[in-house]
LODO-727985 format. One record per residue (C-alpha): x, y, z; residue number from 1. Coordinates in Angstrom, 1 decimal, m for minus. Example, Ala and Ser with C-alpha at 12.3 -4.5 7.8 and 13.67 -1.06 7.14 Angstrom:
node X=12.3, Y=m4.5, Z=7.8, i=1
node X=13.7, Y=m1.1, Z=7.1, i=2
end
This chain:
node X=15.3, Y=m9.5, Z=m25.2, i=1
node X=18.8, Y=m8.2, Z=m25.5, i=2
node X=19.9, Y=m9.7, Z=m22.2, i=3
node X=18.6, Y=m13.1, Z=m23.2, i=4
node X=20.0, Y=m13.2, Z=m26.7, i=5
node X=21.8, Y=m16.5, Z=m27.4, i=6
node X=20.1, Y=m18.3, Z=m24.4, i=7
node X=19.2, Y=m21.9, Z=m25.1, i=8
node X=16.0, Y=m23.0, Z=m23.3, i=9
node X=17.0, Y=m26.6, Z=m23.1, i=10
node X=20.4, Y=m25.9, Z=m21.7, i=11
node X=19.0, Y=m23.5, Z=m19.2, i=12
node X=16.3, Y=m25.9, Z=m18.1, i=13
node X=18.9, Y=m28.7, Z=m17.6, i=14
node X=21.3, Y=m26.6, Z=m15.6, i=15
node X=18.4, Y=m25.4, Z=m13.3, i=16
node X=17.2, Y=m28.9, Z=m12.8, i=17
node X=20.8, Y=m30.0, Z=m12.1, i=18
node X=21.2, Y=m27.2, Z=m9.5, i=19
node X=18.1, Y=m28.6, Z=m7.8, i=20
node X=19.5, Y=m32.1, Z=m7.9, i=21
node X=22.8, Y=m31.0, Z=m6.3, i=22
node X=20.8, Y=m29.0, Z=m3.7, i=23
node X=19.0, Y=m32.3, Z=m2.9, i=24
node X=22.4, Y=m33.9, Z=m2.2, i=25
node X=22.9, Y=m32.0, Z=1.0, i=26
node X=19.7, Y=m33.2, Z=2.8, i=27
node X=20.5, Y=m36.7, Z=1.3, i=28
node X=23.9, Y=m36.5, Z=2.9, i=29
node X=22.2, Y=m35.6, Z=6.2, i=30
node X=20.3, Y=m38.8, Z=6.1, i=31
node X=23.3, Y=m40.8, Z=4.9, i=32
node X=25.5, Y=m39.5, Z=7.8, i=33
node X=22.6, Y=m39.4, Z=10.3, i=34
node X=22.0, Y=m43.1, Z=10.1, i=35
node X=25.6, Y=m43.8, Z=10.9, i=36
node X=25.9, Y=m42.0, Z=14.2, i=37
node X=24.4, Y=m42.9, Z=17.6, i=38
node X=20.8, Y=m41.9, Z=17.9, i=39
node X=21.6, Y=m39.2, Z=20.4, i=40
node X=23.5, Y=m37.3, Z=17.7, i=41
node X=21.4, Y=m37.7, Z=14.5, i=42
node X=19.7, Y=m34.2, Z=14.8, i=43
node X=23.1, Y=m32.6, Z=15.2, i=44
node X=24.1, Y=m34.0, Z=11.8, i=45
node X=20.9, Y=m32.8, Z=10.1, i=46
node X=21.3, Y=m29.4, Z=11.7, i=47
node X=24.9, Y=m29.0, Z=10.4, i=48
node X=23.9, Y=m30.0, Z=6.9, i=49
node X=21.0, Y=m27.5, Z=6.8, i=50
node X=23.3, Y=m24.9, Z=8.3, i=51
node X=25.6, Y=m25.3, Z=5.4, i=52
node X=22.7, Y=m24.8, Z=3.0, i=53
node X=21.7, Y=m21.6, Z=4.7, i=54
node X=25.0, Y=m20.0, Z=5.5, i=55
node X=27.1, Y=m21.0, Z=2.5, i=56
node X=24.4, Y=m19.9, Z=0.0, i=57
node X=24.4, Y=m16.4, Z=1.6, i=58
node X=28.2, Y=m16.2, Z=1.6, i=59
node X=28.3, Y=m17.3, Z=m2.0, i=60
node X=25.9, Y=m14.5, Z=m3.0, i=61
node X=27.7, Y=m11.9, Z=m1.0, i=62
node X=31.3, Y=m12.5, Z=m2.1, i=63
node X=32.0, Y=m16.2, Z=m2.7, i=64
node X=30.9, Y=m16.5, Z=m6.3, i=65
node X=32.8, Y=m13.4, Z=m7.3, i=66
node X=36.1, Y=m14.5, Z=m5.6, i=67
node X=35.8, Y=m18.0, Z=m7.1, i=68
node X=34.8, Y=m17.2, Z=m10.7, i=69
node X=35.5, Y=m13.5, Z=m11.1, i=70
node X=38.5, Y=m12.3, Z=m13.2, i=71
node X=41.6, Y=m12.1, Z=m11.0, i=72
node X=45.0, Y=m13.7, Z=m10.7, i=73
node X=45.9, Y=m17.4, Z=m10.8, i=74
node X=45.0, Y=m17.9, Z=m7.1, i=75
node X=41.8, Y=m15.8, Z=m6.5, i=76
node X=39.2, Y=m13.9, Z=m8.3, i=77
node X=38.0, Y=m10.3, Z=m7.8, i=78
node X=35.0, Y=m8.5, Z=m6.3, i=79
node X=33.5, Y=m7.5, Z=m9.6, i=80
node X=30.3, Y=m9.6, Z=m8.9, i=81
node X=30.1, Y=m8.9, Z=m5.1, i=82
node X=26.5, Y=m9.1, Z=m4.0, i=83
node X=25.7, Y=m10.7, Z=m7.4, i=84
node X=26.1, Y=m7.3, Z=m9.1, i=85
node X=25.9, Y=m7.9, Z=m12.8, i=86
node X=24.9, Y=m11.5, Z=m12.4, i=87
node X=21.6, Y=m11.8, Z=m14.2, i=88
node X=19.9, Y=m13.1, Z=m17.4, i=89
node X=22.7, Y=m12.4, Z=m19.8, i=90
node X=25.2, Y=m15.2, Z=m20.3, i=91
node X=28.8, Y=m15.2, Z=m19.2, i=92
node X=30.8, Y=m16.5, Z=m22.2, i=93
node X=33.7, Y=m17.4, Z=m20.0, i=94
node X=31.6, Y=m20.3, Z=m18.7, i=95
node X=28.7, Y=m20.8, Z=m21.0, i=96
node X=27.1, Y=m18.7, Z=m23.8, i=97
node X=23.8, Y=m20.5, Z=m23.8, i=98
node X=22.6, Y=m20.2, Z=m20.2, i=99
node X=22.0, Y=m17.1, Z=m18.0, i=100
node X=24.9, Y=m16.1, Z=m15.8, i=101
node X=22.7, Y=m16.4, Z=m12.8, i=102
node X=22.0, Y=m20.1, Z=m13.7, i=103
node X=25.7, Y=m20.9, Z=m13.7, i=104
node X=26.1, Y=m19.0, Z=m10.4, i=105
node X=23.4, Y=m20.9, Z=m8.5, i=106
node X=24.5, Y=m24.2, Z=m10.0, i=107
node X=28.0, Y=m23.6, Z=m8.6, i=108
node X=26.6, Y=m22.4, Z=m5.3, i=109
node X=25.3, Y=m25.9, Z=m4.6, i=110
node X=28.8, Y=m27.3, Z=m5.0, i=111
node X=30.0, Y=m24.8, Z=m2.5, i=112
node X=27.3, Y=m25.9, Z=m0.1, i=113
node X=27.8, Y=m29.7, Z=m0.1, i=114
node X=31.6, Y=m29.6, Z=0.1, i=115
node X=31.9, Y=m28.4, Z=3.7, i=116
node X=28.8, Y=m30.6, Z=4.5, i=117
node X=30.8, Y=m33.7, Z=3.5, i=118
node X=33.5, Y=m32.6, Z=6.0, i=119
node X=30.9, Y=m33.2, Z=8.8, i=120
node X=31.5, Y=m36.9, Z=8.4, i=121
node X=34.9, Y=m36.7, Z=10.0, i=122
node X=33.8, Y=m34.4, Z=12.9, i=123
node X=30.6, Y=m36.0, Z=14.1, i=124
node X=29.5, Y=m36.5, Z=17.8, i=125
node X=32.1, Y=m34.1, Z=19.3, i=126
node X=32.3, Y=m30.7, Z=17.6, i=127
node X=30.5, Y=m27.6, Z=19.0, i=128
node X=27.8, Y=m26.2, Z=16.7, i=129
node X=29.0, Y=m22.6, Z=17.1, i=130
node X=32.6, Y=m23.5, Z=16.3, i=131
node X=31.4, Y=m25.5, Z=13.3, i=132
node X=29.7, Y=m22.5, Z=11.9, i=133
node X=32.8, Y=m20.3, Z=12.3, i=134
node X=35.0, Y=m23.1, Z=10.8, i=135
node X=32.8, Y=m23.5, Z=7.8, i=136
node X=32.7, Y=m19.7, Z=7.0, i=137
node X=36.5, Y=m19.5, Z=7.3, i=138
node X=37.1, Y=m22.7, Z=5.4, i=139
node X=34.8, Y=m21.9, Z=2.4, i=140
node X=36.4, Y=m18.5, Z=2.2, i=141
node X=40.0, Y=m19.6, Z=2.5, i=142
node X=40.1, Y=m23.1, Z=1.0, i=143
node X=37.1, Y=m23.9, Z=m1.2, i=144
node X=37.0, Y=m20.6, Z=m3.0, i=145
node X=40.7, Y=m20.4, Z=m3.9, i=146
node X=40.8, Y=m24.1, Z=m5.1, i=147
node X=37.6, Y=m23.6, Z=m7.2, i=148
node X=39.3, Y=m20.5, Z=m8.8, i=149
node X=42.6, Y=m22.3, Z=m9.4, i=150
node X=40.9, Y=m25.3, Z=m11.1, i=151
node X=37.8, Y=m23.9, Z=m12.8, i=152
node X=38.4, Y=m20.2, Z=m13.6, i=153
node X=39.9, Y=m19.3, Z=m16.9, i=154
node X=42.5, Y=m17.3, Z=m14.9, i=155
node X=43.2, Y=m20.2, Z=m12.6, i=156
node X=46.7, Y=m21.4, Z=m12.1, i=157
node X=46.0, Y=m25.2, Z=m12.2, i=158
node X=43.6, Y=m24.7, Z=m15.2, i=159
node X=46.4, Y=m22.9, Z=m16.9, i=160
node X=48.7, Y=m25.8, Z=m16.4, i=161
node X=46.2, Y=m28.0, Z=m18.3, i=162
node X=44.5, Y=m29.7, Z=m15.3, i=163
node X=41.0, Y=m30.9, Z=m16.0, i=164
node X=38.4, Y=m31.5, Z=m13.3, i=165
node X=35.0, Y=m32.0, Z=m14.9, i=166
node X=32.8, Y=m31.8, Z=m11.8, i=167
node X=34.9, Y=m31.5, Z=m8.7, i=168
node X=37.6, Y=m34.2, Z=m8.0, i=169
node X=39.9, Y=m31.6, Z=m6.6, i=170
node X=37.5, Y=m28.8, Z=m5.8, i=171
node X=35.0, Y=m30.9, Z=m3.9, i=172
node X=36.2, Y=m34.5, Z=m3.2, i=173
node X=39.9, Y=m34.1, Z=m2.3, i=174
node X=39.2, Y=m30.8, Z=m0.6, i=175
node X=36.5, Y=m32.2, Z=1.7, i=176
node X=38.3, Y=m35.5, Z=2.4, i=177
node X=41.6, Y=m33.8, Z=3.3, i=178
node X=39.8, Y=m31.1, Z=5.4, i=179
node X=37.9, Y=m33.8, Z=7.3, i=180
node X=41.1, Y=m35.8, Z=8.1, i=181
node X=43.0, Y=m32.8, Z=9.3, i=182
node X=40.2, Y=m31.4, Z=11.4, i=183
node X=39.5, Y=m34.8, Z=12.9, i=184
node X=43.2, Y=m35.0, Z=13.9, i=185
node X=43.0, Y=m31.6, Z=15.6, i=186
node X=39.7, Y=m32.6, Z=17.4, i=187
node X=40.9, Y=m36.0, Z=18.6, i=188
node X=39.0, Y=m39.3, Z=18.9, i=189
node X=35.5, Y=m39.6, Z=20.2, i=190
node X=35.2, Y=m41.0, Z=23.7, i=191
node X=33.3, Y=m44.1, Z=24.8, i=192
node X=33.3, Y=m45.9, Z=21.5, i=193
node X=32.9, Y=m49.6, Z=22.4, i=194
node X=30.8, Y=m50.6, Z=19.3, i=195
node X=29.9, Y=m49.3, Z=15.9, i=196
node X=27.8, Y=m46.2, Z=16.0, i=197
node X=25.5, Y=m47.1, Z=13.1, i=198
node X=22.0, Y=m46.9, Z=14.4, i=199
node X=19.6, Y=m46.8, Z=11.4, i=200
node X=20.8, Y=m48.5, Z=8.3, i=201
node X=17.6, Y=m47.8, Z=6.2, i=202
node X=18.4, Y=m44.1, Z=6.7, i=203
node X=21.9, Y=m44.7, Z=5.3, i=204
node X=20.5, Y=m46.5, Z=2.3, i=205
node X=17.9, Y=m43.8, Z=1.7, i=206
node X=20.5, Y=m41.1, Z=1.9, i=207
node X=22.9, Y=m43.1, Z=m0.4, i=208
node X=20.2, Y=m43.6, Z=m3.0, i=209
node X=19.3, Y=m39.9, Z=m3.0, i=210
node X=23.0, Y=m39.0, Z=m3.3, i=211
node X=23.2, Y=m41.3, Z=m6.4, i=212
node X=20.2, Y=m39.5, Z=m7.8, i=213
node X=21.5, Y=m36.1, Z=m7.1, i=214
node X=24.9, Y=m36.9, Z=m8.3, i=215
node X=23.5, Y=m37.2, Z=m11.9, i=216
node X=22.9, Y=m33.5, Z=m11.8, i=217
node X=26.2, Y=m32.9, Z=m10.0, i=218
node X=28.2, Y=m34.6, Z=m12.9, i=219
node X=26.0, Y=m34.4, Z=m16.0, i=220
node X=24.9, Y=m30.8, Z=m15.1, i=221
node X=28.6, Y=m29.8, Z=m15.2, i=222
node X=28.4, Y=m30.0, Z=m19.0, i=223
node X=26.3, Y=m26.8, Z=m18.7, i=224
node X=24.3, Y=m27.9, Z=m21.7, i=225
node X=21.8, Y=m30.6, Z=m22.7, i=226
node X=24.3, Y=m32.3, Z=m25.1, i=227
node X=26.3, Y=m35.4, Z=m25.8, i=228
node X=28.9, Y=m34.6, Z=m23.1, i=229
node X=26.1, Y=m34.4, Z=m20.5, i=230
node X=24.8, Y=m37.8, Z=m21.7, i=231
node X=28.3, Y=m39.3, Z=m21.5, i=232
node X=28.7, Y=m37.9, Z=m17.9, i=233
node X=25.2, Y=m39.3, Z=m17.0, i=234
node X=26.2, Y=m42.8, Z=m18.3, i=235
node X=29.7, Y=m42.9, Z=m16.9, i=236
node X=28.4, Y=m41.7, Z=m13.5, i=237
node X=25.9, Y=m44.6, Z=m13.2, i=238
node X=28.4, Y=m47.2, Z=m14.5, i=239
node X=31.2, Y=m46.2, Z=m12.1, i=240
node X=28.8, Y=m46.2, Z=m9.1, i=241
node X=27.5, Y=m49.7, Z=m10.1, i=242
node X=31.0, Y=m51.0, Z=m10.5, i=243
node X=32.2, Y=m49.7, Z=m7.2, i=244
node X=29.2, Y=m51.1, Z=m5.4, i=245
node X=30.0, Y=m54.5, Z=m6.8, i=246
node X=33.8, Y=m54.3, Z=m6.1, i=247
node X=33.3, Y=m53.1, Z=m2.5, i=248
node X=30.8, Y=m55.9, Z=m1.8, i=249
node X=33.1, Y=m58.5, Z=m3.5, i=250
node X=36.2, Y=m57.5, Z=m1.5, i=251
node X=34.2, Y=m57.3, Z=1.7, i=252
node X=32.8, Y=m60.8, Z=1.0, i=253
node X=36.3, Y=m62.1, Z=0.5, i=254
node X=37.8, Y=m60.5, Z=3.5, i=255
node X=35.0, Y=m60.9, Z=6.1, i=256
node X=32.9, Y=m63.7, Z=4.6, i=257
node X=29.8, Y=m61.6, Z=4.1, i=258
node X=28.8, Y=m58.8, Z=1.8, i=259
node X=26.8, Y=m56.1, Z=3.7, i=260
node X=24.3, Y=m53.5, Z=2.7, i=261
node X=26.3, Y=m50.8, Z=4.4, i=262
node X=29.4, Y=m51.7, Z=2.4, i=263
node X=27.5, Y=m51.8, Z=m0.8, i=264
node X=26.0, Y=m48.4, Z=m0.4, i=265
node X=29.5, Y=m47.1, Z=0.7, i=266
node X=30.8, Y=m48.5, Z=m2.6, i=267
node X=28.2, Y=m46.6, Z=m4.5, i=268
node X=29.4, Y=m43.4, Z=m3.0, i=269
node X=33.1, Y=m44.3, Z=m3.7, i=270
node X=32.3, Y=m44.9, Z=m7.3, i=271
node X=30.4, Y=m41.6, Z=m7.6, i=272
node X=33.3, Y=m39.8, Z=m6.0, i=273
node X=35.9, Y=m41.3, Z=m8.3, i=274
node X=34.1, Y=m40.6, Z=m11.5, i=275
node X=33.4, Y=m37.0, Z=m10.7, i=276
node X=36.5, Y=m35.4, Z=m12.2, i=277
node X=36.5, Y=m37.9, Z=m15.2, i=278
node X=32.9, Y=m38.3, Z=m16.2, i=279
node X=32.9, Y=m35.8, Z=m19.0, i=280
node X=36.3, Y=m36.9, Z=m20.4, i=281
node X=36.3, Y=m40.8, Z=m20.3, i=282
node X=34.3, Y=m43.5, Z=m22.1, i=283
node X=31.8, Y=m45.9, Z=m20.5, i=284
node X=34.2, Y=m48.9, Z=m20.2, i=285
node X=36.8, Y=m46.7, Z=m18.6, i=286
node X=34.1, Y=m45.6, Z=m16.1, i=287
node X=33.6, Y=m49.3, Z=m15.1, i=288
node X=37.4, Y=m49.7, Z=m14.5, i=289
node X=37.4, Y=m46.5, Z=m12.5, i=290
node X=34.6, Y=m47.7, Z=m10.3, i=291
node X=36.0, Y=m51.2, Z=m9.8, i=292
node X=39.3, Y=m49.7, Z=m8.5, i=293
node X=37.5, Y=m47.1, Z=m6.4, i=294
node X=35.4, Y=m49.6, Z=m4.5, i=295
node X=38.4, Y=m51.8, Z=m3.5, i=296
node X=40.6, Y=m48.8, Z=m2.8, i=297
node X=38.2, Y=m47.1, Z=m0.5, i=298
node X=37.4, Y=m50.4, Z=1.3, i=299
node X=41.1, Y=m50.7, Z=1.9, i=300
node X=41.4, Y=m47.1, Z=3.1, i=301
node X=38.5, Y=m47.5, Z=5.5, i=302
node X=39.1, Y=m51.0, Z=6.8, i=303
node X=42.9, Y=m51.2, Z=6.8, i=304
node X=44.6, Y=m47.9, Z=6.7, i=305
node X=42.3, Y=m46.2, Z=9.2, i=306
node X=42.5, Y=m49.1, Z=11.6, i=307
node X=46.3, Y=m49.3, Z=11.3, i=308
node X=46.9, Y=m45.5, Z=11.9, i=309
node X=44.1, Y=m45.1, Z=14.5, i=310
node X=42.7, Y=m41.8, Z=13.5, i=311
node X=39.0, Y=m41.1, Z=14.0, i=312
node X=37.7, Y=m40.1, Z=10.5, i=313
node X=34.3, Y=m40.9, Z=12.0, i=314
node X=32.2, Y=m41.5, Z=8.8, i=315
node X=35.2, Y=m41.9, Z=6.4, i=316
node X=35.1, Y=m38.6, Z=4.6, i=317
node X=38.8, Y=m39.0, Z=3.9, i=318
node X=38.7, Y=m42.7, Z=3.2, i=319
node X=35.9, Y=m42.4, Z=0.6, i=320
node X=36.1, Y=m38.8, Z=m0.7, i=321
node X=39.7, Y=m38.0, Z=m0.3, i=322
node X=41.1, Y=m41.3, Z=m1.5, i=323
node X=38.4, Y=m41.6, Z=m4.2, i=324
node X=38.8, Y=m38.1, Z=m5.4, i=325
node X=42.6, Y=m38.5, Z=m5.8, i=326
node X=42.1, Y=m41.7, Z=m7.7, i=327
node X=39.5, Y=m40.0, Z=m9.9, i=328
node X=42.0, Y=m37.3, Z=m10.9, i=329
node X=44.7, Y=m39.8, Z=m11.6, i=330
node X=42.2, Y=m41.9, Z=m13.6, i=331
node X=41.3, Y=m38.9, Z=m15.7, i=332
node X=44.9, Y=m38.6, Z=m16.6, i=333
node X=45.0, Y=m42.3, Z=m17.6, i=334
node X=41.7, Y=m42.7, Z=m19.4, i=335
node X=40.9, Y=m39.2, Z=m20.8, i=336
node X=40.2, Y=m39.1, Z=m24.5, i=337
node X=39.2, Y=m36.3, Z=m26.9, i=338
node X=36.9, Y=m38.8, Z=m28.7, i=339
node X=34.5, Y=m38.3, Z=m25.8, i=340
node X=35.0, Y=m34.5, Z=m25.4, i=341
node X=36.9, Y=m32.3, Z=m27.8, i=342
node X=37.5, Y=m29.9, Z=m25.0, i=343
node X=39.3, Y=m32.6, Z=m23.0, i=344
node X=42.8, Y=m34.1, Z=m23.4, i=345
node X=44.1, Y=m37.5, Z=m24.4, i=346
node X=45.5, Y=m39.3, Z=m21.4, i=347
node X=48.1, Y=m42.0, Z=m20.8, i=348
node X=46.3, Y=m44.8, Z=m22.7, i=349
node X=46.0, Y=m42.5, Z=m25.7, i=350
node X=49.7, Y=m41.9, Z=m25.7, i=351
node X=50.0, Y=m38.7, Z=m23.6, i=352
node X=51.7, Y=m39.3, Z=m20.2, i=353
node X=52.1, Y=m35.5, Z=m19.7, i=354
node X=48.4, Y=m35.2, Z=m19.0, i=355
node X=48.6, Y=m37.8, Z=m16.3, i=356
node X=51.4, Y=m35.9, Z=m14.6, i=357
node X=49.4, Y=m32.7, Z=m14.8, i=358
node X=46.4, Y=m34.3, Z=m13.1, i=359
node X=48.7, Y=m35.8, Z=m10.4, i=360
node X=50.2, Y=m32.4, Z=m9.8, i=361
node X=46.8, Y=m30.8, Z=m9.5, i=362
node X=45.7, Y=m33.4, Z=m7.0, i=363
node X=48.9, Y=m33.0, Z=m4.9, i=364
node X=48.6, Y=m29.2, Z=m4.9, i=365
node X=45.0, Y=m29.5, Z=m3.6, i=366
node X=46.1, Y=m31.9, Z=m0.9, i=367
node X=48.9, Y=m29.7, Z=0.3, i=368
node X=47.0, Y=m26.4, Z=0.1, i=369
node X=43.9, Y=m27.8, Z=1.8, i=370
node X=45.8, Y=m29.6, Z=4.5, i=371
node X=47.9, Y=m26.5, Z=5.5, i=372
node X=45.1, Y=m24.0, Z=5.5, i=373
node X=42.6, Y=m26.3, Z=7.1, i=374
node X=45.1, Y=m27.0, Z=9.9, i=375
node X=45.6, Y=m23.3, Z=10.6, i=376
node X=41.8, Y=m22.6, Z=10.6, i=377
node X=41.1, Y=m25.6, Z=12.9, i=378
node X=43.8, Y=m24.5, Z=15.4, i=379
node X=42.7, Y=m20.9, Z=15.3, i=380
node X=39.0, Y=m21.8, Z=15.9, i=381
node X=40.0, Y=m24.2, Z=18.7, i=382
node X=42.1, Y=m21.6, Z=20.5, i=383
node X=39.5, Y=m19.0, Z=20.0, i=384
node X=36.2, Y=m20.8, Z=20.7, i=385
node X=37.1, Y=m24.4, Z=21.4, i=386
node X=36.3, Y=m26.9, Z=18.8, i=387
node X=35.1, Y=m29.7, Z=21.0, i=388
node X=32.1, Y=m30.0, Z=23.4, i=389
node X=32.8, Y=m30.9, Z=27.0, i=390
node X=33.2, Y=m34.6, Z=28.0, i=391
node X=29.8, Y=m34.5, Z=29.7, i=392
node X=28.1, Y=m33.0, Z=26.7, i=393
node X=29.6, Y=m35.6, Z=24.4, i=394
node X=28.3, Y=m38.4, Z=26.6, i=395
node X=24.8, Y=m36.9, Z=26.8, i=396
node X=24.8, Y=m36.4, Z=23.0, i=397
node X=24.9, Y=m33.3, Z=20.8, i=398
node X=21.2, Y=m33.3, Z=20.0, i=399
node X=20.1, Y=m32.4, Z=23.5, i=400
node X=23.2, Y=m30.4, Z=24.6, i=401
node X=23.6, Y=m28.3, Z=21.4, i=402
node X=20.1, Y=m28.1, Z=20.1, i=403
node X=17.7, Y=m29.1, Z=23.0, i=404
node X=15.9, Y=m31.6, Z=20.8, i=405
node X=15.6, Y=m35.4, Z=20.6, i=406
node X=15.1, Y=m37.4, Z=17.4, i=407
node X=13.3, Y=m40.3, Z=19.0, i=408
node X=11.2, Y=m39.0, Z=21.9, i=409
node X=9.1, Y=m42.2, Z=22.1, i=410
node X=12.3, Y=m44.2, Z=22.8, i=411
node X=13.7, Y=m42.1, Z=25.6, i=412
end
């Protein structure tokens, strides 16, 4: 009884359900990405996503959680909870006094899982599976964990500056988007691309819908309680996604003459990304504004910037997550208000430009740190193991050459 004193059953249930919803997002991402690649590579996408689920969860339990959220310095935590020692039914008041410490740990574990999984979108159809596993282990340890500590730990440097990131604008979105772009540049372009790789749009829509569903736990669960802030995050998440879907489709319609299903579901994800850091700090009408800008901004990044610069961010992890996450951090600095969350900060529109500057600095620091360390990791893994499959293997497809399986045996 002593260990569970102060535990709130409703808060605990909501966080556990939210952890399950965030876990669902990784298989959802597998379908979302899987439908976008050529059919000879779909299983390689699913395998990489499930590999993240397996490997990152183990690393998180062994040392990742302790280094990310344990007491330490401004950059990294400690090994006080290595092997989840001392992480049990008693709450950790540094993060929540109404849920078990273990509930907070497993909720955060699912964030650590999906972040490197999003990076897959920039690397598809050409990266070795063995090299991918080594890259993920090094990246989670050297990039994700330090950024999570800097932003979310009470000891963290960026948190100490006053930066606010409700559910992962820096920690998840900017991190994975920048990492995807940098690693794609190291890998180089795919060969033999003469037409779009999208092979199964219904899978993309299914994955996108499940991502939207799971994102409600991702964002609203970050309140760590079944309370008004969670409700606000739930509402603003839906409104931003809806607004971004509309704006992406509208801009696409104006530019190309036709709105597409693929563009609309991409807009949904852009809106979900952008509202992630802001959802617990901004009002519903602000969320609509954030989503409207996110849809158009990500469309421009994917359709114009990528084409002009010529990099192969294959499934637009940078264009949607990197750009959208940066906008979300800036938008938090613009629209944030303590009328929504007393633990938040008033932003630019409430007369506090300093908060906008702080959010901008946090986003820039994340970009710079992630880009530099990711580049080193990618180059080291490339020199050590070789990041890329052979030209012959790439032409044959990664499903058969990396995993000896075919997704559509009846069609071969």
